[in-house]
A tleap script that builds the chain and sets N, CA, C and O, in Angstrom:
source leaprc.protein.ff14SB
mol = sequence {
  NMET GLY SER PRO SER SER LEU GLU VAL GLU
  ASP LEU ARG TRP SER TRP ALA PHE ALA GLY
  LEU VAL LEU GLY CYS GLY ALA VAL LEU ILE
  PHE THR PRO ILE TYR LEU VAL LEU ALA ALA
  ALA ALA LEU GLY LEU THR GLY PRO ALA VAL
  PHE GLN ILE ALA GLY HIE ARG ALA THR GLY
  ALA ARG PHE ALA SER LEU GLY LEU GLY VAL
  LEU ILE PRO ALA ALA VAL GLY ALA VAL LEU
  VAL GLY ILE ASN SER CPHE
}
set mol.1.N position { 58.503 113.876 61.310 }
set mol.1.CA position { 59.021 112.595 61.742 }
set mol.1.C position { 58.249 112.126 62.963 }
set mol.1.O position { 57.804 112.924 63.788 }
set mol.2.N position { 58.106 110.841 63.053 }
set mol.2.CA position { 57.421 110.257 64.197 }
set mol.2.C position { 58.328 110.187 65.408 }
set mol.2.O position { 58.749 111.216 65.936 }
set mol.3.N position { 58.623 109.005 65.840 }
set mol.3.CA position { 59.499 108.838 66.994 }
set mol.3.C position { 60.957 109.071 66.574 }
set mol.3.O position { 61.292 108.920 65.399 }
set mol.4.N position { 61.804 109.429 67.505 }
set mol.4.CA position { 63.182 109.740 67.139 }
set mol.4.C position { 63.995 108.543 66.663 }
set mol.4.O position { 65.081 108.726 66.114 }
set mol.5.N position { 63.503 107.337 66.856 }
set mol.5.CA position { 64.291 106.171 66.459 }
set mol.5.C position { 63.797 105.534 65.159 }
set mol.5.O position { 64.289 104.470 64.783 }
set mol.6.N position { 62.845 106.150 64.467 }
set mol.6.CA position { 62.349 105.544 63.237 }
set mol.6.C position { 62.893 106.284 62.020 }
set mol.6.O position { 62.937 107.514 61.998 }
set mol.7.N position { 63.300 105.537 61.026 }
set mol.7.CA position { 63.819 106.087 59.784 }
set mol.7.C position { 62.674 106.127 58.789 }
set mol.7.O position { 62.058 105.101 58.503 }
set mol.8.N position { 62.389 107.308 58.261 }
set mol.8.CA position { 61.283 107.477 57.325 }
set mol.8.C position { 61.811 107.959 55.985 }
set mol.8.O position { 62.984 108.309 55.860 }
set mol.9.N position { 60.949 107.975 54.994 }
set mol.9.CA position { 61.345 108.368 53.647 }
set mol.9.C position { 61.878 109.794 53.618 }
set mol.9.O position { 62.792 110.094 52.850 }
set mol.10.N position { 61.331 110.664 54.431 }
set mol.10.CA position { 61.785 112.048 54.452 }
set mol.10.C position { 63.231 112.175 54.924 }
set mol.10.O position { 63.891 113.174 54.639 }
set mol.11.N position { 63.724 111.176 55.638 }
set mol.11.CA position { 65.084 111.214 56.169 }
set mol.11.C position { 66.135 110.751 55.167 }
set mol.11.O position { 67.326 110.986 55.368 }
set mol.12.N position { 65.708 110.097 54.092 }
set mol.12.CA position { 66.671 109.574 53.126 }
set mol.12.C position { 67.375 110.709 52.395 }
set mol.12.O position { 66.787 111.764 52.159 }
set mol.13.N position { 68.605 110.495 52.047 }
set mol.13.CA position { 69.400 111.459 51.289 }
set mol.13.C position { 69.423 110.987 49.841 }
set mol.13.O position { 70.103 110.016 49.511 }
set mol.14.N position { 68.678 111.674 48.976 }
set mol.14.CA position { 68.509 111.201 47.608 }
set mol.14.C position { 69.786 111.335 46.794 }
set mol.14.O position { 69.984 110.586 45.837 }
set mol.15.N position { 70.655 112.271 47.152 }
set mol.15.CA position { 71.943 112.359 46.452 }
set mol.15.C position { 72.803 111.129 46.764 }
set mol.15.O position { 73.528 110.638 45.898 }
set mol.16.N position { 72.721 110.639 47.996 }
set mol.16.CA position { 73.453 109.426 48.362 }
set mol.16.C position { 72.839 108.203 47.695 }
set mol.16.O position { 73.559 107.271 47.337 }
set mol.17.N position { 71.534 108.194 47.523 }
set mol.17.CA position { 70.885 107.077 46.828 }
set mol.17.C position { 71.314 107.055 45.359 }
set mol.17.O position { 71.528 105.986 44.787 }
set mol.18.N position { 71.438 108.241 44.750 }
set mol.18.CA position { 71.900 108.302 43.360 }
set mol.18.C position { 73.353 107.859 43.258 }
set mol.18.O position { 73.727 107.162 42.314 }
set mol.19.N position { 74.175 108.261 44.228 }
set mol.19.CA position { 75.572 107.813 44.247 }
set mol.19.C position { 75.643 106.296 44.400 }
set mol.19.O position { 76.482 105.650 43.771 }
set mol.20.N position { 74.781 105.728 45.221 }
set mol.20.CA position { 74.724 104.276 45.368 }
set mol.20.C position { 74.273 103.588 44.089 }
set mol.20.O position { 74.743 102.498 43.761 }
set mol.21.N position { 73.358 104.231 43.369 }
set mol.21.CA position { 72.902 103.682 42.091 }
set mol.21.C position { 74.048 103.626 41.094 }
set mol.21.O position { 74.229 102.622 40.406 }
set mol.22.N position { 74.817 104.699 41.015 }
set mol.22.CA position { 75.969 104.725 40.112 }
set mol.22.C position { 77.008 103.694 40.550 }
set mol.22.O position { 77.554 102.967 39.721 }
set mol.23.N position { 77.276 103.634 41.839 }
set mol.23.CA position { 78.220 102.655 42.378 }
set mol.23.C position { 77.743 101.229 42.106 }
set mol.23.O position { 78.539 100.362 41.745 }
set mol.24.N position { 76.458 100.991 42.276 }
set mol.24.CA position { 75.903 99.656 42.027 }
set mol.24.C position { 75.974 99.255 40.569 }
set mol.24.O position { 76.216 98.090 40.251 }
set mol.25.N position { 75.763 100.221 39.673 }
set mol.25.CA position { 75.865 99.912 38.240 }
set mol.25.C position { 77.290 99.510 37.869 }
set mol.25.O position { 77.489 98.617 37.046 }
set mol.26.N position { 78.271 100.160 38.467 }
set mol.26.CA position { 79.652 99.777 38.214 }
set mol.26.C position { 80.019 98.470 38.893 }
set mol.26.O position { 80.756 97.661 38.329 }
set mol.27.N position { 79.519 98.262 40.082 }
set mol.27.CA position { 79.860 97.062 40.845 }
set mol.27.C position { 79.220 95.810 40.263 }
set mol.27.O position { 79.749 94.711 40.432 }
set mol.28.N position { 78.102 95.959 39.588 }
set mol.28.CA position { 77.429 94.785 39.015 }
set mol.28.C position { 78.267 94.194 37.875 }
set mol.28.O position { 78.107 93.026 37.523 }
set mol.29.N position { 79.155 95.002 37.306 }
set mol.29.CA position { 80.040 94.491 36.266 }
set mol.29.C position { 81.216 93.710 36.850 }
set mol.29.O position { 81.835 92.906 36.153 }
set mol.30.N position { 81.523 93.943 38.122 }
set mol.30.CA position { 82.688 93.329 38.747 }
set mol.30.C position { 82.296 92.128 39.616 }
set mol.30.O position { 82.930 91.074 39.556 }
set mol.31.N position { 81.243 92.301 40.423 }
set mol.31.CA position { 80.834 91.276 41.385 }
set mol.31.C position { 79.598 90.544 40.883 }
set mol.31.O position { 78.881 91.033 40.011 }
set mol.32.N position { 79.362 89.363 41.447 }
set mol.32.CA position { 78.138 88.643 41.110 }
set mol.32.C position { 76.959 89.350 41.772 }
set mol.32.O position { 77.107 89.900 42.863 }
set mol.33.N position { 75.798 89.344 41.133 }
set mol.33.CA position { 74.651 90.072 41.679 }
set mol.33.C position { 74.202 89.592 43.059 }
set mol.33.O position { 73.709 90.390 43.856 }
set mol.34.N position { 74.361 88.321 43.346 }
set mol.34.CA position { 73.928 87.816 44.650 }
set mol.34.C position { 74.767 88.426 45.767 }
set mol.34.O position { 74.232 88.844 46.793 }
set mol.35.N position { 76.082 88.477 45.565 }
set mol.35.CA position { 76.946 89.098 46.571 }
set mol.35.C position { 76.663 90.588 46.701 }
set mol.35.O position { 76.746 91.154 47.791 }
set mol.36.N position { 76.333 91.207 45.596 }
set mol.36.CA position { 76.017 92.636 45.625 }
set mol.36.C position { 74.692 92.889 46.348 }
set mol.36.O position { 74.555 93.895 47.044 }
set mol.37.N position { 73.727 92.003 46.193 }
set mol.37.CA position { 72.467 92.120 46.938 }
set mol.37.C position { 72.738 91.979 48.429 }
set mol.37.O position { 72.177 92.722 49.234 }
set mol.38.N position { 73.589 91.036 48.802 }
set mol.38.CA position { 73.925 90.866 50.220 }
set mol.38.C position { 74.651 92.094 50.775 }
set mol.38.O position { 74.383 92.510 51.902 }
set mol.39.N position { 75.555 92.669 50.007 }
set mol.39.CA position { 76.264 93.872 50.450 }
set mol.39.C position { 75.311 95.053 50.568 }
set mol.39.O position { 75.403 95.833 51.516 }
set mol.40.N position { 74.399 95.190 49.613 }
set mol.40.CA position { 73.422 96.281 49.664 }
set mol.40.C position { 72.478 96.113 50.850 }
set mol.40.O position { 72.105 97.092 51.496 }
set mol.41.N position { 72.095 94.877 51.132 }
set mol.41.CA position { 71.240 94.625 52.288 }
set mol.41.C position { 71.965 94.946 53.581 }
set mol.41.O position { 71.372 95.491 54.513 }
set mol.42.N position { 73.247 94.610 53.642 }
set mol.42.CA position { 74.026 94.934 54.841 }
set mol.42.C position { 74.131 96.448 55.034 }
set mol.42.O position { 73.993 96.946 56.151 }
set mol.43.N position { 74.377 97.176 53.942 }
set mol.43.CA position { 74.420 98.640 54.028 }
set mol.43.C position { 73.063 99.202 54.437 }
set mol.43.O position { 72.970 100.074 55.301 }
set mol.44.N position { 72.018 98.688 53.801 }
set mol.44.CA position { 70.676 99.184 54.089 }
set mol.44.C position { 70.213 98.900 55.495 }
set mol.44.O position { 69.496 99.711 56.081 }
set mol.45.N position { 70.602 97.766 56.056 }
set mol.45.CA position { 70.193 97.433 57.419 }
set mol.45.C position { 71.090 98.084 58.468 }
set mol.45.O position { 70.688 98.238 59.622 }
set mol.46.N position { 72.290 98.461 58.076 }
set mol.46.CA position { 73.154 99.207 58.985 }
set mol.46.C position { 72.597 100.610 59.210 }
set mol.46.O position { 72.743 101.178 60.292 }
set mol.47.N position { 71.963 101.160 58.187 }
set mol.47.CA position { 71.408 102.510 58.276 }
set mol.47.C position { 70.435 102.708 59.428 }
set mol.47.O position { 70.658 103.602 60.244 }
set mol.48.N position { 69.370 101.922 59.539 }
set mol.48.CA position { 68.455 102.098 60.665 }
set mol.48.C position { 69.085 101.814 62.024 }
set mol.48.O position { 68.696 102.409 63.029 }
set mol.49.N position { 70.061 100.904 62.055 }
set mol.49.CA position { 70.735 100.620 63.329 }
set mol.49.C position { 71.540 101.827 63.797 }
set mol.49.O position { 71.524 102.165 64.980 }
set mol.50.N position { 72.238 102.471 62.878 }
set mol.50.CA position { 73.016 103.657 63.222 }
set mol.50.C position { 72.102 104.849 63.436 }
set mol.50.O position { 72.419 105.734 64.231 }
set mol.51.N position { 70.966 104.890 62.736 }
set mol.51.CA position { 70.028 106.001 62.834 }
set mol.51.C position { 69.455 106.129 64.236 }
set mol.51.O position { 69.085 107.228 64.649 }
set mol.52.N position { 69.374 105.032 64.974 }
set mol.52.CA position { 68.815 105.069 66.321 }
set mol.52.C position { 69.731 105.747 67.322 }
set mol.52.O position { 69.275 106.180 68.380 }
set mol.53.N position { 71.020 105.847 67.006 }
set mol.53.CA position { 71.961 106.527 67.891 }
set mol.53.C position { 71.758 108.030 67.701 }
set mol.53.O position { 71.816 108.524 66.575 }
set mol.54.N position { 71.525 108.749 68.780 }
set mol.54.CA position { 71.105 110.145 68.701 }
set mol.54.C position { 72.069 111.037 67.929 }
set mol.54.O position { 71.613 111.883 67.160 }
set mol.55.N position { 73.348 110.892 68.095 }
set mol.55.CA position { 74.298 111.770 67.444 }
set mol.55.C position { 74.637 111.399 66.015 }
set mol.55.O position { 75.352 112.138 65.339 }
set mol.56.N position { 74.132 110.257 65.538 }
set mol.56.CA position { 74.536 109.759 64.229 }
set mol.56.C position { 73.338 109.539 63.296 }
set mol.56.O position { 73.350 108.624 62.472 }
set mol.57.N position { 72.335 110.357 63.425 }
set mol.57.CA position { 71.136 110.190 62.601 }
set mol.57.C position { 71.423 110.453 61.123 }
set mol.57.O position { 70.911 109.744 60.258 }
set mol.58.N position { 72.233 111.462 60.831 }
set mol.58.CA position { 72.553 111.761 59.428 }
set mol.58.C position { 73.376 110.641 58.802 }
set mol.58.O position { 73.181 110.305 57.634 }
set mol.59.N position { 74.285 110.067 59.562 }
set mol.59.CA position { 75.100 108.959 59.060 }
set mol.59.C position { 74.233 107.736 58.785 }
set mol.59.O position { 74.427 107.056 57.778 }
set mol.60.N position { 73.292 107.453 59.657 }
set mol.60.CA position { 72.381 106.333 59.439 }
set mol.60.C position { 71.526 106.524 58.207 }
set mol.60.O position { 71.276 105.571 57.470 }
set mol.61.N position { 71.070 107.757 57.973 }
set mol.61.CA position { 70.281 108.037 56.779 }
set mol.61.C position { 71.124 107.882 55.520 }
set mol.61.O position { 70.627 107.433 54.488 }
set mol.62.N position { 72.392 108.252 55.603 }
set mol.62.CA position { 73.286 108.086 54.449 }
set mol.62.C position { 73.521 106.609 54.140 }
set mol.62.O position { 73.493 106.207 52.977 }
set mol.63.N position { 73.754 105.796 55.176 }
set mol.63.CA position { 73.938 104.357 54.964 }
set mol.63.C position { 72.690 103.729 54.342 }
set mol.63.O position { 72.795 102.927 53.414 }
set mol.64.N position { 71.524 104.087 54.846 }
set mol.64.CA position { 70.283 103.530 54.305 }
set mol.64.C position { 70.076 103.968 52.862 }
set mol.64.O position { 69.639 103.173 52.030 }
set mol.65.N position { 70.381 105.212 52.561 }
set mol.65.CA position { 70.226 105.719 51.201 }
set mol.65.C position { 71.200 105.046 50.242 }
set mol.65.O position { 70.830 104.687 49.124 }
set mol.66.N position { 72.431 104.878 50.676 }
set mol.66.CA position { 73.436 104.224 49.846 }
set mol.66.C position { 73.059 102.764 49.595 }
set mol.66.O position { 73.207 102.265 48.479 }
set mol.67.N position { 72.578 102.089 50.620 }
set mol.67.CA position { 72.139 100.703 50.453 }
set mol.67.C position { 70.977 100.575 49.492 }
set mol.67.O position { 70.926 99.633 48.701 }
set mol.68.N position { 70.037 101.519 49.551 }
set mol.68.CA position { 68.906 101.504 48.628 }
set mol.68.C position { 69.374 101.716 47.200 }
set mol.68.O position { 68.900 101.048 46.281 }
set mol.69.N position { 70.301 102.644 47.012 }
set mol.69.CA position { 70.806 102.903 45.668 }
set mol.69.C position { 71.550 101.724 45.076 }
set mol.69.O position { 71.396 101.434 43.890 }
set mol.70.N position { 72.352 101.039 45.875 }
set mol.70.CA position { 73.099 99.876 45.393 }
set mol.70.C position { 72.156 98.703 45.145 }
set mol.70.O position { 72.402 97.885 44.258 }
set mol.71.N position { 71.092 98.617 45.911 }
set mol.71.CA position { 70.167 97.487 45.790 }
set mol.71.C position { 69.419 97.478 44.456 }
set mol.71.O position { 69.054 96.407 43.970 }
set mol.72.N position { 69.187 98.623 43.866 }
set mol.72.CA position { 68.403 98.682 42.619 }
set mol.72.C position { 69.102 97.930 41.482 }
set mol.72.O position { 68.500 97.012 40.926 }
set mol.73.N position { 70.350 98.273 41.106 }
set mol.73.CA position { 70.975 97.487 40.026 }
set mol.73.C position { 71.326 96.063 40.454 }
set mol.73.O position { 71.370 95.161 39.618 }
set mol.74.N position { 71.574 95.853 41.742 }
set mol.74.CA position { 71.881 94.504 42.215 }
set mol.74.C position { 70.660 93.599 42.064 }
set mol.74.O position { 70.788 92.444 41.660 }
set mol.75.N position { 69.488 94.117 42.385 }
set mol.75.CA position { 68.267 93.317 42.262 }
set mol.75.C position { 67.956 93.024 40.796 }
set mol.75.O position { 67.523 91.923 40.456 }
set mol.76.N position { 68.178 94.009 39.935 }
set mol.76.CA position { 67.951 93.779 38.503 }
set mol.76.C position { 68.895 92.696 37.988 }
set mol.76.O position { 68.482 91.803 37.248 }
set mol.77.N position { 70.161 92.780 38.382 }
set mol.77.CA position { 71.115 91.751 37.965 }
set mol.77.C position { 70.771 90.381 38.500 }
set mol.77.O position { 70.914 89.382 37.795 }
set mol.78.N position { 70.314 90.322 39.754 }
set mol.78.CA position { 69.927 89.031 40.335 }
set mol.78.C position { 68.718 88.436 39.629 }
set mol.78.O position { 68.651 87.222 39.437 }
set mol.79.N position { 67.764 89.274 39.241 }
set mol.79.CA position { 66.588 88.782 38.509 }
set mol.79.C position { 67.013 88.266 37.142 }
set mol.79.O position { 66.531 87.224 36.699 }
set mol.80.N position { 67.900 88.975 36.476 }
set mol.80.CA position { 68.353 88.512 35.150 }
set mol.80.C position { 69.123 87.193 35.245 }
set mol.80.O position { 68.976 86.326 34.383 }
set mol.81.N position { 69.932 87.041 36.273 }
set mol.81.CA position { 70.646 85.777 36.471 }
set mol.81.C position { 69.642 84.664 36.765 }
set mol.81.O position { 69.791 83.545 36.274 }
set mol.82.N position { 68.630 84.969 37.559 }
set mol.82.CA position { 67.610 83.963 37.864 }
set mol.82.C position { 66.812 83.552 36.654 }
set mol.82.O position { 66.519 82.370 36.477 }
set mol.83.N position { 66.453 84.514 35.810 }
set mol.83.CA position { 65.713 84.199 34.585 }
set mol.83.C position { 66.587 83.400 33.624 }
set mol.83.O position { 66.111 82.482 32.957 }
set mol.84.N position { 67.865 83.754 33.558 }
set mol.84.CA position { 68.780 83.049 32.662 }
set mol.84.C position { 69.003 81.607 33.107 }
set mol.84.O position { 69.369 80.766 32.285 }
set mol.85.N position { 68.795 81.306 34.365 }
set mol.85.CA position { 69.019 79.948 34.854 }
set mol.85.C position { 67.898 78.998 34.469 }
set mol.85.O position { 68.040 77.784 34.610 }
set mol.86.N position { 66.776 79.542 33.978 }
set mol.86.CA position { 65.686 78.656 33.529 }
set mol.86.C position { 66.125 77.971 32.303 }
set mol.86.O position { 65.376 77.173 31.740 }
savepdb mol mol.pdb
quit
């Protein structure tokens, strides 16, 4: 790792990203993809903010991983909605 305040790929928790992927696949059936993209972005951006706090680095990595996992199906749904609007 570089500086103590930077979040890198090695810090991500891939089990949390997979859990976010499963959660996102279920949530895309309930919520509109645009709102889900906004929620995933909020989760993903909360991760680096929390990661900078010295005692909460693992929690920040979990938030970033969960946001990344939710963003994958949300982005696919948003692209499909955008293509369908043509």
